[in-house]
N, C-alpha and C positions, 0 to 999 in steps of 0.2 A: 369445515371444508366440505363441499358437496362431493357426492360419489363420482359424478362426472369429472370433476376436477382431479380427483385422485386417479381415475382411470387415465386421463390425459397425461398427468405427470408420470404415471407408470409407463405409458407408451413412450413418452419423451426420454425417460431413463433407459428403456430398452433400445431405442434408436441410438442413443449415445453409447450404450454398451456395445451394440453391434458395430458401431463405428470404430471403437477401440479394438474390438476383436478383429474386425476387418483389417485394421492397420497392422496388427501382428500376423494375421493370416497371410497377408500379401507381402511378407518380409522379403521374398525373392524378387519382387517387382521394384521398379524405380521409385525413389522417394517421392517424386512429384505425384505419381498415381496414388501412393499411400496417403499423402497429404491431402489430395483432392477428395478421396473417399472420406477421410476424417472430417474435412471441412464441410462436405455435403451433409454428413450425419449431424454435425454440430448445428448447422443452420436449420436442418429439418427438426431436430429436437427443440431448438429455440423457438421455432414457429409453432410447434405443438404446445410448448410450455406457455407461450404468450396467449394462448386461447383459454387459459384457466383464470380463475379469479386472482390468485396470487401473481400470475404472470401479467395480467392487466394492471394490477397495483404496482408492480415493479416497473412496468413501462411508463406509467403515470409519474412515478417517482423520478425516473430518468429524464423525462421531459421537463419536469419541474426543476430538477437540478441544472439542466442545460439552460433554462430560462434564467435561473438565479446567477449562473456563471456569466451570462452575458451582461448582467447588471453590475458586475464587479468593476471597480475603477482601479486599473492596474497602475502601479507607480511608474514614473518616468525613470529613465536610466540615471539621471542626476540624483533623484531621490533615493534610488536603490544604492548607489555608490555612497551617498552621505550616510544612510542608515547603516550600511556595512562598516564604514569607517568608525562610526560611533560604537558599534558592537565590538569591533576589534579593540578600540581604546578602552572600553569598559572591561574587557577580558584582561587586558594588560594591567590595568589599575587593580583589579581584583586579585590577580596573580601576585602582584607586588605586595599588596596588603596582606594576603595570606602568607607570603614568604616572610614578611616582617614579623607577623604574629608567631609563626613557627620558629623563627630565629630567637625571638624574645623568650618563648616558652622553653626552648632548648637551653638557653643560657640560664634561665631561672632554675630549671630542673637540675642542671649540672652544679649550680651553686648550692642548691639545697641538699643534694646528695654527696657533695664533696668530690665529684669526679673531675671538676675543672682545675683543682689545685694539685698539681703533680710535681 
């Protein structure tokens, strides 16, 4: 990372830290003023951070992610309901199967150990 990028990231961290400090320093003020100070500092720190190499890389990743998200073909309501019902059915079948195996093992262990004959 370049020295200029390190300096910019340090400045961004200082801006963010001053926003957090200002939030607590203004404890006697209304919450809206405190939130506004914090929001301004977060935005300023973000803008400074975006001027660095890693910041530009992060911005490019976000833009690429947004483009990929637009390509997603979302399922219809009918497809979603059908898949949900299949999942619920498989969970019930699996639960019944595991219950039957557990019951069988319980009977077998009791028969082997003689606990079932009282």
